[in-house]
N, C-alpha and C positions, 0 to 999 in steps of 0.2 A: 344370475346375470340380469334378471328382470325382463327376459324376452322368451318368446316361445321358440321351439325347435325350428319351426318354419321361418320365423324372422331371422334367426341366426344363420340358417342355411342360405337365406337370400343375401345376407350381409358379409359373410366371410367365405373365403375360398377353402378348399379342402387342404391346401398347403398350410394356411394359417391355422386351421383346426389341428393339423398334425403337429405344428409347432407348439400349440398350447398343450397338447398331450405330452410332448417331450418335456416342456417346461414343468408341467405338473409332476412328472417323474423325478425331476431334479429338486424342485421346490414345491412340495405338495400344497395345493390350494384349499382343498376341502376337508373332509372328515379326518384324514390321516394327520394333517397338520394340527387340527384342533385336538385330536386324541393325544398327540405328543406333548402339546402345551399343557393340557390338563394333567397328564401323567407327571410332567416336571413339577408342577405346583403340588400335586399330591405327594410326590416323593419328598419334597422339601418339608411339607407339613408333617409327614410321617416321621421323618428323621429328627425334626425338632422335638417331637413328643415320644420318641422311642426310649426304651429303658437303657440306662447306661450299661455298656458292655455287650449290647446286642448288635448284631450285624446291621449295617446301614442298608436302607432300601435304595434301589436304583430306579431309574425311569422305566426300564423294561418291566419291572414288577407291577406297574400300574397301566401298561398299555393294553387297550382293548384289541387293537389290531397289531398283533406281534409280527415283526419283520421276519421274512423267511431267512433261516440260517443258511449261510453259504459255506460249503465245505472248503477247507483251506486250499486244496488243490485247484478248485475252481477260481478262488480269489487269486492264487498265484498265476494262473493262466491269463486272467484278465489283466493283472498288473504287468505281466510280461508283454502282452499284446499292446497295452497302452504305452509302456516305456519304449518298446520297439518303434512305435510310431513317432514318439518324441525324439528318439535318437536319430531316426531316419530323417525327420524334418530338420533337426539341428545340423546333420551332415550336409543336407542340401543348402541350407543357409550359409554354413561356414565355407563350403566350396564356392558359393557365389561371392562371398565377401573377399576370399583370397584372390578371386579374379577381378576384383574391383567393382563388383555389382552389389547393389543393395536391394 
């Protein structure tokens, strides 16, 4: 960022800092992103030069920072939680529309 920690602390709020952390989790800014891009290029090159009939390489074969594997039950619970919120919000919106509200 081209600034010292002290300069950043003077210029941004803790809320903005928290938002940057959340954004970085969704769209990695630093090493994780670079690692993934390099892994993609490496997988492409490896697949171009692999022997016929051999298994294709994947991006994860070349990642330095491997993502944590999530158990299927944990993924299911997160999806259920997310979809419940979407359904709940949709029900609120549709009730409002049926009453003539937008």
